[in-house]
N, CA, C, O and the ligand as a Tripos MOL2 file, in Angstrom:
@<TRIPOS>MOLECULE
protein
  313   311    79     0     0
PROTEIN
NO_CHARGES

@<TRIPOS>ATOM
      1 N          71.3200   46.5230   85.2480 N.3       1 MET1
      2 CA         70.3510   47.4690   85.7860 C.3       1 MET1
      3 C          69.0270   46.7620   86.0540 C.2       1 MET1
      4 O          68.4740   46.8820   87.1470 O.2       1 MET1
      5 N          68.5140   46.0270   85.0720 N.am      2 PHE2
      6 CA         67.2570   45.2940   85.2730 C.3       2 PHE2
      7 C          67.5390   43.9140   85.8360 C.2       2 PHE2
      8 O          68.4100   43.1920   85.3510 O.2       2 PHE2
      9 N          66.7950   43.5660   86.8550 N.am      3 GLN3
     10 CA         66.9400   42.2330   87.4250 C.3       3 GLN3
     11 C          65.8420   41.3530   86.8640 C.2       3 GLN3
     12 O          64.7150   41.8080   86.6690 O.2       3 GLN3
     13 N          66.1570   40.1120   86.6070 N.am      4 PRO4
     14 CA         65.1010   39.2090   86.1110 C.3       4 PRO4
     15 C          64.0470   38.9720   87.1910 C.2       4 PRO4
     16 O          64.3750   38.6630   88.3360 O.2       4 PRO4
     17 N          62.7810   39.1200   86.8120 N.am      5 VAL5
     18 CA         61.6610   38.9240   87.7430 C.3       5 VAL5
     19 C          60.8260   37.7810   87.2040 C.2       5 VAL5
     20 O          60.5180   37.7320   86.0130 O.2       5 VAL5
     21 N          60.4630   36.8650   88.0840 N.am      6 ASP6
     22 CA         59.6710   35.7420   87.5610 C.3       6 ASP6
     23 C          58.2290   36.1760   87.3310 C.2       6 ASP6
     24 O          57.7590   37.1550   87.9110 O.2       6 ASP6
     25 N          57.5490   35.4420   86.4870 N.am      7 LEU7
     26 CA         56.2090   35.8200   86.0080 C.3       7 LEU7
     27 C          55.2120   35.9550   87.1510 C.2       7 LEU7
     28 O          54.3770   36.8580   87.1220 O.2       7 LEU7
     29 N          55.2720   35.0860   88.1550 N.am      8 GLY8
     30 CA         54.3290   35.1300   89.2800 C.3       8 GLY8
     31 C          54.4070   36.4410   90.0350 C.2       8 GLY8
     32 O          53.3840   37.0450   90.3580 O.2       8 GLY8
     33 N          55.6460   36.8860   90.3200 N.am      9 THR9
     34 CA         55.8230   38.1580   91.0350 C.3       9 THR9
     35 C          55.2950   39.3120   90.2030 C.2       9 THR9
     36 O          54.6220   40.2070   90.7150 O.2       9 THR9
     37 N          55.6070   39.2840   88.9140 N.am     10 PHE10
     38 CA         55.1500   40.3500   88.0240 C.3      10 PHE10
     39 C          53.6230   40.4120   87.9830 C.2      10 PHE10
     40 O          53.0430   41.4910   88.0970 O.2      10 PHE10
     41 N          52.9650   39.2450   87.8200 N.am     11 LEU11
     42 CA         51.4970   39.2210   87.7530 C.3      11 LEU11
     43 C          50.8800   39.6680   89.0760 C.2      11 LEU11
     44 O          49.8660   40.3670   89.0820 O.2      11 LEU11
     45 N          51.4900   39.2660   90.2070 N.am     12 ALA12
     46 CA         50.9770   39.6880   91.5180 C.3      12 ALA12
     47 C          51.0700   41.2010   91.6500 C.2      12 ALA12
     48 O          50.1500   41.8430   92.1580 O.2      12 ALA12
     49 N          52.1710   41.7640   91.1940 N.am     13 PHE13
     50 CA         52.3460   43.2230   91.2550 C.3      13 PHE13
     51 C          51.3130   43.9340   90.3890 C.2      13 PHE13
     52 O          50.6890   44.9030   90.8230 O.2      13 PHE13
     53 N          51.1360   43.4480   89.1590 N.am     14 VAL14
     54 CA         50.1760   44.0790   88.2460 C.3      14 VAL14
     55 C          48.7620   43.9510   88.7990 C.2      14 VAL14
     56 O          47.9970   44.9150   88.7640 O.2      14 VAL14
     57 N          48.4040   42.7700   89.3120 N.am     15 THR15
     58 CA         47.0630   42.5710   89.8760 C.3      15 THR15
     59 C          46.8250   43.4970   91.0640 C.2      15 THR15
     60 O          45.7580   44.1010   91.1810 O.2      15 THR15
     61 N          47.8130   43.6050   91.9390 N.am     16 GLY16
     62 CA         47.6790   44.4960   93.0890 C.3      16 GLY16
     63 C          47.4890   45.9310   92.6540 C.2      16 GLY16
     64 O          46.6640   46.6530   93.2150 O.2      16 GLY16
     65 N          48.2550   46.3510   91.6500 N.am     17 PHE17
     66 CA         48.1580   47.7140   91.1570 C.3      17 PHE17
     67 C          46.7750   47.9830   90.5580 C.2      17 PHE17
     68 O          46.1690   49.0210   90.8220 O.2      17 PHE17
     69 N          46.2790   47.0360   89.7480 N.am     18 VAL18
     70 CA         44.9580   47.1930   89.1250 C.3      18 VAL18
     71 C          43.8730   47.2630   90.2040 C.2      18 VAL18
     72 O          42.9710   48.0960   90.1180 O.2      18 VAL18
     73 N          43.9530   46.3960   91.2170 N.am     19 LEU19
     74 CA         42.9600   46.4170   92.2910 C.3      19 LEU19
     75 C          42.9840   47.7550   93.0300 C.2      19 LEU19
     76 O          41.9350   48.3010   93.3720 O.2      19 LEU19
     77 N          44.1750   48.2710   93.2720 N.am     20 LEU20
     78 CA         44.3130   49.5610   93.9550 C.3      20 LEU20
     79 C          43.6310   50.6700   93.1470 C.2      20 LEU20
     80 O          42.9120   51.5010   93.7010 O.2      20 LEU20
     81 N          43.8660   50.6710   91.8320 N.am     21 VAL21
     82 CA         43.2540   51.6880   90.9680 C.3      21 VAL21
     83 C          41.7310   51.5440   90.9850 C.2      21 VAL21
     84 O          41.0180   52.5440   91.0690 O.2      21 VAL21
     85 N          41.2210   50.2940   90.9040 N.am     22 LEU22
     86 CA         39.7750   50.0830   90.8910 C.3      22 LEU22
     87 C          39.1350   50.5530   92.1970 C.2      22 LEU22
     88 O          38.0990   51.2170   92.1760 O.2      22 LEU22
     89 N          39.7520   50.2100   93.3380 N.am     23 PHE23
     90 CA         39.2010   50.6540   94.6180 C.3      23 PHE23
     91 C          39.2320   52.1770   94.7270 C.2      23 PHE23
     92 O          38.3010   52.7910   95.2470 O.2      23 PHE23
     93 N          40.2900   52.7630   94.2400 N.am     24 GLY24
     94 CA         40.3890   54.2180   94.2640 C.3      24 GLY24
     95 C          39.2950   54.8670   93.4400 C.2      24 GLY24
     96 O          38.6620   55.8260   93.8800 O.2      24 GLY24
     97 N          39.0690   54.3380   92.2310 N.am     25 LEU25
     98 CA         38.0130   54.8810   91.3700 C.3      25 LEU25
     99 C          36.6380   54.7160   92.0110 C.2      25 LEU25
    100 O          35.8080   55.6240   91.9610 O.2      25 LEU25
    101 N          36.4030   53.5410   92.6160 N.am     26 GLN26
    102 CA         35.1080   53.3030   93.2570 C.3      26 GLN26
    103 C          34.8760   54.3110   94.3810 C.2      26 GLN26
    104 O          33.7860   54.8730   94.4920 O.2      26 GLN26
    105 N          35.8810   54.5400   95.2070 N.am     27 ALA27
    106 CA         35.7460   55.4770   96.3180 C.3      27 ALA27
    107 C          35.4830   56.8810   95.7810 C.2      27 ALA27
    108 O          34.6610   57.6210   96.3210 O.2      27 ALA27
    109 N          36.1960   57.2360   94.7080 N.am     28 TRP28
    110 CA         36.0510   58.5770   94.1450 C.3      28 TRP28
    111 C          34.6380   58.7830   93.5870 C.2      28 TRP28
    112 O          34.0210   59.8200   93.8280 O.2      28 TRP28
    113 N          34.1170   57.7770   92.8280 N.am     29 TYR29
    114 CA         32.7810   57.9150   92.2560 C.3      29 TYR29
    115 C          31.7110   57.8830   93.3310 C.2      29 TYR29
    116 O          30.7120   58.5930   93.2160 O.2      29 TYR29
    117 N          31.8920   57.0650   94.3930 N.am     30 ASP30
    118 CA         30.9310   57.0430   95.4980 C.3      30 ASP30
    119 C          30.8040   58.4240   96.1200 C.2      30 ASP30
    120 O          29.6980   58.9110   96.3560 O.2      30 ASP30
    121 N          31.9360   59.0460   96.3830 N.am     31 ARG31
    122 CA         31.9330   60.3610   97.0270 C.3      31 ARG31
    123 C          31.2880   61.3930   96.1070 C.2      31 ARG31
    124 O          30.5200   62.2450   96.5550 O.2      31 ARG31
    125 N          31.6050   61.3090   94.8330 N.am     32 ARG32
    126 CA         31.0460   62.2490   93.8640 C.3      32 ARG32
    127 C          29.5300   62.0980   93.7770 C.2      32 ARG32
    128 O          28.8060   63.0940   93.7650 O.2      32 ARG32
    129 N          29.0450   60.8480   93.7160 N.am     33 ASP33
    130 CA         27.6010   60.6110   93.6590 C.3      33 ASP33
    131 C          26.9100   61.1300   94.8980 C.2      33 ASP33
    132 O          25.8400   61.7310   94.7990 O.2      33 ASP33
    133 N          27.4990   60.9120   96.0730 N.am     34 ALA34
    134 CA         26.8800   61.3670   97.3180 C.3      34 ALA34
    135 C          26.7770   62.8910   97.3260 C.2      34 ALA34
    136 O          25.7580   63.4470   97.7370 O.2      34 ALA34
    137 N          27.8260   63.5560   96.8740 N.am     35 LEU35
    138 CA         27.8110   65.0150   96.8500 C.3      35 LEU35
    139 C          26.7650   65.5350   95.8630 C.2      35 LEU35
    140 O          26.0530   66.4940   96.1610 O.2      35 LEU35
    141 N          26.6700   64.9030   94.6860 N.am     36 LEU36
    142 CA         25.7010   65.3370   93.6870 C.3      36 LEU36
    143 C          24.2780   65.1080   94.1850 C.2      36 LEU36
    144 O          23.4100   65.9570   93.9810 O.2      36 LEU36
    145 N          24.0240   63.9540   94.8450 N.am     37 ALA37
    146 CA         22.6880   63.6570   95.3510 C.3      37 ALA37
    147 C          22.2910   64.6680   96.4190 C.2      37 ALA37
    148 O          21.1480   65.1240   96.4410 O.2      37 ALA37
    149 N          23.2290   65.0280   97.3140 N.am     38 ASP38
    150 CA         22.9530   66.0350   98.3290 C.3      38 ASP38
    151 C          22.5910   67.3610   97.6750 C.2      38 ASP38
    152 O          21.6500   68.0400   98.0880 O.2      38 ASP38
    153 N          23.3440   67.7110   96.6610 N.am     39 HIS39
    154 CA         23.1220   68.9950   96.0060 C.3      39 HIS39
    155 C          21.7270   69.0440   95.3800 C.2      39 HIS39
    156 O          21.0720   70.0870   95.4100 O.2      39 HIS39
    157 N          21.2600   67.9040   94.8030 N.am     40 ARG40
    158 CA         19.9400   67.8910   94.1710 C.3      40 ARG40
    159 C          18.8300   67.8010   95.1930 C.2      40 ARG40
    160 O          17.7530   68.3660   94.9990 O.2      40 ARG40
    161 N          19.0900   67.0820   96.3020 N.am     41 ARG41
    162 CA         18.0400   66.7950   97.2740 C.3      41 ARG41
    163 C          17.7490   68.0040   98.1670 C.2      41 ARG41
    164 O          16.5990   68.2580   98.5250 O.2      41 ARG41
    165 N          18.8030   68.7460   98.5220 N.am     42 LEU42
    166 CA         18.6350   69.8040   99.5130 C.3      42 LEU42
    167 C          17.8860   70.9900   98.9360 C.2      42 LEU42
    168 O          18.1480   71.4200   97.8130 O.2      42 LEU42
    169 N          16.9540   71.5130   99.7130 N.am     43 ASN43
    170 CA         16.2700   72.7370   99.3490 C.3      43 ASN43
    171 C          16.8320   73.8700  100.1940 C.2      43 ASN43
    172 O          17.4370   73.6400  101.2420 O.2      43 ASN43
    173 N          16.6260   75.0790   99.7300 N.am     44 SER44
    174 CA         17.0530   76.2380  100.4930 C.3      44 SER44
    175 C          15.8190   76.9670  100.9930 C.2      44 SER44
    176 O          14.8770   77.1970  100.2340 O.2      44 SER44
    177 N          15.8210   77.3300  102.2650 N.am     45 ALA45
    178 CA         14.6980   78.0450  102.8690 C.3      45 ALA45
    179 C          15.0470   79.5230  102.9860 C.2      45 ALA45
    180 O          16.1830   79.8930  103.2800 O.2      45 ALA45
    181 N          14.0390   80.3560  102.7480 N.am     46 PHE46
    182 CA         14.2320   81.7990  102.8150 C.3      46 PHE46
    183 C          13.1100   82.4170  103.6460 C.2      46 PHE46
    184 O          11.9790   81.9330  103.6300 O.2      46 PHE46
    185 N          13.4230   83.4680  104.3570 N.am     47 SER47
    186 CA         12.4230   84.2480  105.0650 C.3      47 SER47
    187 C          12.5790   85.6760  104.5890 C.2      47 SER47
    188 O          13.6420   86.2770  104.7400 O.2      47 SER47
    189 N          11.5150   86.2190  104.0140 N.am     48 CYS48
    190 CA         11.6090   87.5440  103.4020 C.3      48 CYS48
    191 C          11.7800   88.6110  104.4810 C.2      48 CYS48
    192 O          11.0070   88.6590  105.4380 O.2      48 CYS48
    193 N          12.7940   89.4660  104.3260 N.am     49 ALA49
    194 CA         13.0460   90.5220  105.3000 C.3      49 ALA49
    195 C          12.0380   91.6600  105.1290 C.2      49 ALA49
    196 O          11.8780   92.4730  106.0390 O.2      49 ALA49
    197 N          11.3660   91.7320  103.9960 N.am     50 ARG50
    198 CA         10.4550   92.8530  103.7590 C.3      50 ARG50
    199 C           9.0170   92.4930  104.1400 C.2      50 ARG50
    200 O           8.3610   93.2480  104.8570 O.2      50 ARG50
    201 N           8.5190   91.3340  103.6600 N.am     51 CYS51
    202 CA          7.1100   91.0150  103.9170 C.3      51 CYS51
    203 C           6.9260   89.8310  104.8680 C.2      51 CYS51
    204 O           5.7960   89.5360  105.2580 O.2      51 CYS51
    205 N           7.9890   89.1580  105.2460 N.am     52 GLY52
    206 CA          7.8690   88.0980  106.2410 C.3      52 GLY52
    207 C           7.4800   86.7430  105.6910 C.2      52 GLY52
    208 O           7.3290   85.7960  106.4620 O.2      52 GLY52
    209 N           7.3130   86.6170  104.3840 N.am     53 LEU53
    210 CA          6.9450   85.3420  103.7870 C.3      53 LEU53
    211 C           8.0930   84.3360  103.9050 C.2      53 LEU53
    212 O           9.2530   84.6640  103.6560 O.2      53 LEU53
    213 N           7.7520   83.1260  104.2830 N.am     54 VAL54
    214 CA          8.7440   82.0550  104.3240 C.3      54 VAL54
    215 C           8.5270   81.1830  103.1060 C.2      54 VAL54
    216 O           7.4130   80.7110  102.8790 O.2      54 VAL54
    217 N           9.5640   80.9590  102.3170 N.am     55 TYR55
    218 CA          9.4200   80.1690  101.0970 C.3      55 TYR55
    219 C          10.6540   79.3060  100.8830 C.2      55 TYR55
    220 O          11.7030   79.5270  101.4900 O.2      55 TYR55
    221 N          10.5080   78.3260  100.0130 N.am     56 VAL56
    222 CA         11.5570   77.3340   99.7610 C.3      56 VAL56
    223 C          11.8510   77.3080   98.2750 C.2      56 VAL56
    224 O          10.9410   77.3730   97.4490 O.2      56 VAL56
    225 N          13.1220   77.2130   97.9430 N.am     57 ARG57
    226 CA         13.5390   77.0650   96.5470 C.3      57 ARG57
    227 C          14.3310   75.7730   96.4210 C.2      57 ARG57
    228 O          15.0860   75.4090   97.3230 O.2      57 ARG57
    229 N          14.1570   75.0790   95.2950 N.am     58 PRO58
    230 CA         14.9060   73.8290   95.1320 C.3      58 PRO58
    231 C          16.4070   74.0820   95.0100 C.2      58 PRO58
    232 O          16.8480   75.1410   94.5630 O.2      58 PRO58
    233 N          17.1650   73.0860   95.4160 N.am     59 ARG59
    234 CA         18.6340   73.0900   95.3510 C.3      59 ARG59
    235 C          19.2460   74.1070   96.2960 C.2      59 ARG59
    236 O          18.5620   74.9320   96.9030 O.2      59 ARG59
    237 N          20.5520   74.0140   96.3920 N.am     60 ARG60
    238 CA         21.3060   74.8660   97.2880 C.3      60 ARG60
    239 C          21.6260   76.1740   96.5850 C.2      60 ARG60
    240 O          22.3240   76.1830   95.5710 O.2      60 ARG60
    241 N          21.1230   77.2710   97.1150 N.am     61 ARG61
    242 CA         21.4570   78.5790   96.5630 C.3      61 ARG61
    243 C          21.5210   79.5860   97.6900 C.2      61 ARG61
    244 O          20.8660   79.4280   98.7200 O.2      61 ARG61
    245 N          22.3140   80.6210   97.4830 N.am     62 GLU62
    246 CA         22.5510   81.5920   98.5600 C.3      62 GLU62
    247 C          21.5360   82.7070   98.5560 C.2      62 GLU62
    248 O          21.3050   83.3330   99.5910 O.2      62 GLU62
    249 N          20.9100   82.9760   97.3950 N.am     63 GLU63
    250 CA         20.0200   84.1160   97.2990 C.3      63 GLU63
    251 C          18.8460   83.7770   96.3900 C.2      63 GLU63
    252 O          19.0220   83.0970   95.3790 O.2      63 GLU63
    253 N          17.6460   84.2450   96.7420 N.am     64 ALA64
    254 CA         16.4870   84.0520   95.8840 C.3      64 ALA64
    255 C          15.4980   85.1820   96.1240 C.2      64 ALA64
    256 O          15.3710   85.6870   97.2400 O.2      64 ALA64
    257 N          14.8000   85.5710   95.0640 N.am     65 ALA65
    258 CA         13.8500   86.6680   95.1660 C.3      65 ALA65
    259 C          12.5380   86.1670   95.7640 C.2      65 ALA65
    260 O          12.1020   85.0530   95.4750 O.2      65 ALA65
    261 N          11.9210   86.9850   96.5890 N.am     66 CYS66
    262 CA         10.6400   86.6490   97.2150 C.3      66 CYS66
    263 C           9.5590   86.5870   96.1410 C.2      66 CYS66
    264 O           9.4790   87.4970   95.3150 O.2      66 CYS66
    265 N           8.7200   85.5440   96.1210 N.am     67 PRO67
    266 CA          7.6680   85.4510   95.1070 C.3      67 PRO67
    267 C           6.5550   86.4750   95.3100 C.2      67 PRO67
    268 O           5.7830   86.7310   94.3860 O.2      67 PRO67
    269 N           6.4600   87.0690   96.5120 N.am     68 GLN68
    270 CA          5.3810   88.0150   96.8000 C.3      68 GLN68
    271 C           5.7920   89.4550   96.4840 C.2      68 GLN68
    272 O           5.0410   90.1970   95.8520 O.2      68 GLN68
    273 N           6.9950   89.8430   96.9310 N.am     69 CYS69
    274 CA          7.3740   91.2510   96.7800 C.3      69 CYS69
    275 C           8.6420   91.4340   95.9470 C.2      69 CYS69
    276 O           8.9810   92.5680   95.6080 O.2      69 CYS69
    277 N           9.3480   90.3630   95.6060 N.am     70 GLY70
    278 CA         10.5210   90.4770   94.7470 C.3      70 GLY70
    279 C          11.8040   90.8240   95.4720 C.2      70 GLY70
    280 O          12.8450   90.9530   94.8280 O.2      70 GLY70
    281 N          11.7720   90.9790   96.7740 N.am     71 TRP71
    282 CA         12.9680   91.3080   97.5550 C.3      71 TRP71
    283 C          13.9310   90.1230   97.5470 C.2      71 TRP71
    284 O          13.5220   88.9740   97.7130 O.2      71 TRP71
    285 N          15.2140   90.4200   97.3510 N.am     72 LYS72
    286 CA         16.2040   89.3350   97.3420 C.3      72 LYS72
    287 C          16.6390   89.0330   98.7730 C.2      72 LYS72
    288 O          17.1290   89.9060   99.4890 O.2      72 LYS72
    289 N          16.4500   87.7770   99.1710 N.am     73 ASN73
    290 CA         16.7890   87.3620  100.5290 C.3      73 ASN73
    291 C          17.9100   86.3440  100.5060 C.2      73 ASN73
    292 O          18.0900   85.6180   99.5280 O.2      73 ASN73
    293 N          18.6550   86.2990  101.5810 N.am     74 VAL74
    294 CA         19.7090   85.2960  101.7140 C.3      74 VAL74
    295 C          19.1340   84.0640  102.3870 C.2      74 VAL74
    296 O          18.1600   84.1430  103.1360 O.2      74 VAL74
    297 N          19.7500   82.9280  102.1090 N.am     75 ARG75
    298 CA         19.2940   81.6310  102.6120 C.3      75 ARG75
    299 C          19.3430   81.5860  104.1410 C.2      75 ARG75
    300 O          20.2440   82.1440  104.7670 O.2      75 ARG75
    301 N          18.3460   80.9070  104.7270 N.am     76 LEU76
    302 CA         18.3590   80.6840  106.1670 C.3      76 LEU76
    303 C          19.3640   79.5800  106.4710 C.2      76 LEU76
    304 O          19.3960   78.5560  105.7890 O.2      76 LEU76
    305 N          20.1730   79.7900  107.4840 N.am     77 LYS77
    306 CA         21.1620   78.7720  107.8840 C.3      77 LYS77
    307 C          20.8190   78.2710  109.2670 C.2      77 LYS77
    308 O          20.6040   79.0490  110.1970 O.2      77 LYS77
    309 N          20.7720   76.9660  109.3840 N.am     78 PHE78
    310 CA         20.4080   76.3660  110.6800 C.3      78 PHE78
    311 C          21.6340   75.7950  111.3630 C.2      78 PHE78
    312 O          21.5300   75.2490  112.4610 O.2      78 PHE78
    313 ZN          8.7070   89.3500  100.3700 Zn       79 ZN79
@<TRIPOS>BOND
     1     1     2 1
     2     2     3 1
     3     3     4 2
     4     3     5 am
     5     5     6 1
     6     6     7 1
     7     7     8 2
     8     7     9 am
     9     9    10 1
    10    10    11 1
    11    11    12 2
    12    11    13 am
    13    13    14 1
    14    14    15 1
    15    15    16 2
    16    15    17 am
    17    17    18 1
    18    18    19 1
    19    19    20 2
    20    19    21 am
    21    21    22 1
    22    22    23 1
    23    23    24 2
    24    23    25 am
    25    25    26 1
    26    26    27 1
    27    27    28 2
    28    27    29 am
    29    29    30 1
    30    30    31 1
    31    31    32 2
    32    31    33 am
    33    33    34 1
    34    34    35 1
    35    35    36 2
    36    35    37 am
    37    37    38 1
    38    38    39 1
    39    39    40 2
    40    39    41 am
    41    41    42 1
    42    42    43 1
    43    43    44 2
    44    43    45 am
    45    45    46 1
    46    46    47 1
    47    47    48 2
    48    47    49 am
    49    49    50 1
    50    50    51 1
    51    51    52 2
    52    51    53 am
    53    53    54 1
    54    54    55 1
    55    55    56 2
    56    55    57 am
    57    57    58 1
    58    58    59 1
    59    59    60 2
    60    59    61 am
    61    61    62 1
    62    62    63 1
    63    63    64 2
    64    63    65 am
    65    65    66 1
    66    66    67 1
    67    67    68 2
    68    67    69 am
    69    69    70 1
    70    70    71 1
    71    71    72 2
    72    71    73 am
    73    73    74 1
    74    74    75 1
    75    75    76 2
    76    75    77 am
    77    77    78 1
    78    78    79 1
    79    79    80 2
    80    79    81 am
    81    81    82 1
    82    82    83 1
    83    83    84 2
    84    83    85 am
    85    85    86 1
    86    86    87 1
    87    87    88 2
    88    87    89 am
    89    89    90 1
    90    90    91 1
    91    91    92 2
    92    91    93 am
    93    93    94 1
    94    94    95 1
    95    95    96 2
    96    95    97 am
    97    97    98 1
    98    98    99 1
    99    99   100 2
   100    99   101 am
   101   101   102 1
   102   102   103 1
   103   103   104 2
   104   103   105 am
   105   105   106 1
   106   106   107 1
   107   107   108 2
   108   107   109 am
   109   109   110 1
   110   110   111 1
   111   111   112 2
   112   111   113 am
   113   113   114 1
   114   114   115 1
   115   115   116 2
   116   115   117 am
   117   117   118 1
   118   118   119 1
   119   119   120 2
   120   119   121 am
   121   121   122 1
   122   122   123 1
   123   123   124 2
   124   123   125 am
   125   125   126 1
   126   126   127 1
   127   127   128 2
   128   127   129 am
   129   129   130 1
   130   130   131 1
   131   131   132 2
   132   131   133 am
   133   133   134 1
   134   134   135 1
   135   135   136 2
   136   135   137 am
   137   137   138 1
   138   138   139 1
   139   139   140 2
   140   139   141 am
   141   141   142 1
   142   142   143 1
   143   143   144 2
   144   143   145 am
   145   145   146 1
   146   146   147 1
   147   147   148 2
   148   147   149 am
   149   149   150 1
   150   150   151 1
   151   151   152 2
   152   151   153 am
   153   153   154 1
   154   154   155 1
   155   155   156 2
   156   155   157 am
   157   157   158 1
   158   158   159 1
   159   159   160 2
   160   159   161 am
   161   161   162 1
   162   162   163 1
   163   163   164 2
   164   163   165 am
   165   165   166 1
   166   166   167 1
   167   167   168 2
   168   167   169 am
   169   169   170 1
   170   170   171 1
   171   171   172 2
   172   171   173 am
   173   173   174 1
   174   174   175 1
   175   175   176 2
   176   175   177 am
   177   177   178 1
   178   178   179 1
   179   179   180 2
   180   179   181 am
   181   181   182 1
   182   182   183 1
   183   183   184 2
   184   183   185 am
   185   185   186 1
   186   186   187 1
   187   187   188 2
   188   187   189 am
   189   189   190 1
   190   190   191 1
   191   191   192 2
   192   191   193 am
   193   193   194 1
   194   194   195 1
   195   195   196 2
   196   195   197 am
   197   197   198 1
   198   198   199 1
   199   199   200 2
   200   199   201 am
   201   201   202 1
   202   202   203 1
   203   203   204 2
   204   203   205 am
   205   205   206 1
   206   206   207 1
   207   207   208 2
   208   207   209 am
   209   209   210 1
   210   210   211 1
   211   211   212 2
   212   211   213 am
   213   213   214 1
   214   214   215 1
   215   215   216 2
   216   215   217 am
   217   217   218 1
   218   218   219 1
   219   219   220 2
   220   219   221 am
   221   221   222 1
   222   222   223 1
   223   223   224 2
   224   223   225 am
   225   225   226 1
   226   226   227 1
   227   227   228 2
   228   227   229 am
   229   229   230 1
   230   230   231 1
   231   231   232 2
   232   231   233 am
   233   233   234 1
   234   234   235 1
   235   235   236 2
   236   235   237 am
   237   237   238 1
   238   238   239 1
   239   239   240 2
   240   239   241 am
   241   241   242 1
   242   242   243 1
   243   243   244 2
   244   243   245 am
   245   245   246 1
   246   246   247 1
   247   247   248 2
   248   247   249 am
   249   249   250 1
   250   250   251 1
   251   251   252 2
   252   251   253 am
   253   253   254 1
   254   254   255 1
   255   255   256 2
   256   255   257 am
   257   257   258 1
   258   258   259 1
   259   259   260 2
   260   259   261 am
   261   261   262 1
   262   262   263 1
   263   263   264 2
   264   263   265 am
   265   265   266 1
   266   266   267 1
   267   267   268 2
   268   267   269 am
   269   269   270 1
   270   270   271 1
   271   271   272 2
   272   271   273 am
   273   273   274 1
   274   274   275 1
   275   275   276 2
   276   275   277 am
   277   277   278 1
   278   278   279 1
   279   279   280 2
   280   279   281 am
   281   281   282 1
   282   282   283 1
   283   283   284 2
   284   283   285 am
   285   285   286 1
   286   286   287 1
   287   287   288 2
   288   287   289 am
   289   289   290 1
   290   290   291 1
   291   291   292 2
   292   291   293 am
   293   293   294 1
   294   294   295 1
   295   295   296 2
   296   295   297 am
   297   297   298 1
   298   298   299 1
   299   299   300 2
   300   299   301 am
   301   301   302 1
   302   302   303 1
   303   303   304 2
   304   303   305 am
   305   305   306 1
   306   306   307 1
   307   307   308 2
   308   307   309 am
   309   309   310 1
   310   310   311 1
   311   311   312 2
@<TRIPOS>SUBSTRUCTURE
     1 MET1         2 RESIDUE 1 A MET
     2 PHE2         6 RESIDUE 1 A PHE
     3 GLN3        10 RESIDUE 1 A GLN
     4 PRO4        14 RESIDUE 1 A PRO
     5 VAL5        18 RESIDUE 1 A VAL
     6 ASP6        22 RESIDUE 1 A ASP
     7 LEU7        26 RESIDUE 1 A LEU
     8 GLY8        30 RESIDUE 1 A GLY
     9 THR9        34 RESIDUE 1 A THR
    10 PHE10       38 RESIDUE 1 A PHE
    11 LEU11       42 RESIDUE 1 A LEU
    12 ALA12       46 RESIDUE 1 A ALA
    13 PHE13       50 RESIDUE 1 A PHE
    14 VAL14       54 RESIDUE 1 A VAL
    15 THR15       58 RESIDUE 1 A THR
    16 GLY16       62 RESIDUE 1 A GLY
    17 PHE17       66 RESIDUE 1 A PHE
    18 VAL18       70 RESIDUE 1 A VAL
    19 LEU19       74 RESIDUE 1 A LEU
    20 LEU20       78 RESIDUE 1 A LEU
    21 VAL21       82 RESIDUE 1 A VAL
    22 LEU22       86 RESIDUE 1 A LEU
    23 PHE23       90 RESIDUE 1 A PHE
    24 GLY24       94 RESIDUE 1 A GLY
    25 LEU25       98 RESIDUE 1 A LEU
    26 GLN26      102 RESIDUE 1 A GLN
    27 ALA27      106 RESIDUE 1 A ALA
    28 TRP28      110 RESIDUE 1 A TRP
    29 TYR29      114 RESIDUE 1 A TYR
    30 ASP30      118 RESIDUE 1 A ASP
    31 ARG31      122 RESIDUE 1 A ARG
    32 ARG32      126 RESIDUE 1 A ARG
    33 ASP33      130 RESIDUE 1 A ASP
    34 ALA34      134 RESIDUE 1 A ALA
    35 LEU35      138 RESIDUE 1 A LEU
    36 LEU36      142 RESIDUE 1 A LEU
    37 ALA37      146 RESIDUE 1 A ALA
    38 ASP38      150 RESIDUE 1 A ASP
    39 HIS39      154 RESIDUE 1 A HIS
    40 ARG40      158 RESIDUE 1 A ARG
    41 ARG41      162 RESIDUE 1 A ARG
    42 LEU42      166 RESIDUE 1 A LEU
    43 ASN43      170 RESIDUE 1 A ASN
    44 SER44      174 RESIDUE 1 A SER
    45 ALA45      178 RESIDUE 1 A ALA
    46 PHE46      182 RESIDUE 1 A PHE
    47 SER47      186 RESIDUE 1 A SER
    48 CYS48      190 RESIDUE 1 A CYS
    49 ALA49      194 RESIDUE 1 A ALA
    50 ARG50      198 RESIDUE 1 A ARG
    51 CYS51      202 RESIDUE 1 A CYS
    52 GLY52      206 RESIDUE 1 A GLY
    53 LEU53      210 RESIDUE 1 A LEU
    54 VAL54      214 RESIDUE 1 A VAL
    55 TYR55      218 RESIDUE 1 A TYR
    56 VAL56      222 RESIDUE 1 A VAL
    57 ARG57      226 RESIDUE 1 A ARG
    58 PRO58      230 RESIDUE 1 A PRO
    59 ARG59      234 RESIDUE 1 A ARG
    60 ARG60      238 RESIDUE 1 A ARG
    61 ARG61      242 RESIDUE 1 A ARG
    62 GLU62      246 RESIDUE 1 A GLU
    63 GLU63      250 RESIDUE 1 A GLU
    64 ALA64      254 RESIDUE 1 A ALA
    65 ALA65      258 RESIDUE 1 A ALA
    66 CYS66      262 RESIDUE 1 A CYS
    67 PRO67      266 RESIDUE 1 A PRO
    68 GLN68      270 RESIDUE 1 A GLN
    69 CYS69      274 RESIDUE 1 A CYS
    70 GLY70      278 RESIDUE 1 A GLY
    71 TRP71      282 RESIDUE 1 A TRP
    72 LYS72      286 RESIDUE 1 A LYS
    73 ASN73      290 RESIDUE 1 A ASN
    74 VAL74      294 RESIDUE 1 A VAL
    75 ARG75      298 RESIDUE 1 A ARG
    76 LEU76      302 RESIDUE 1 A LEU
    77 LYS77      306 RESIDUE 1 A LYS
    78 PHE78      310 RESIDUE 1 A PHE
    79 ZN79       313 GROUP 0 **** ****
C-alpha cells in the first residue's frame, strides 16, 4: 500500500505545503486588517430630517440620533 518515497521528495512536498499555508495565512490577515482599518477609518454622515442639521459620527453605523433635536436619522449613502 505504501510506496517508499525518498527523503528529497518528502522534504520538497512538506516545504511546498508549509509555504502554501504561510501564503494563505498572510493573504487572510492582510484582508482582515484592511477590512478592520476601513471600519475604523470611515465616518458616517447624517442629515437630520427634522431640523436639517448635517452631522458626522465615527465608524460605520446605520442610525444615529441628532445632537440638536434627538431625531434618529439613517446614514447618508453616496
Ligand atoms: Zn435634528
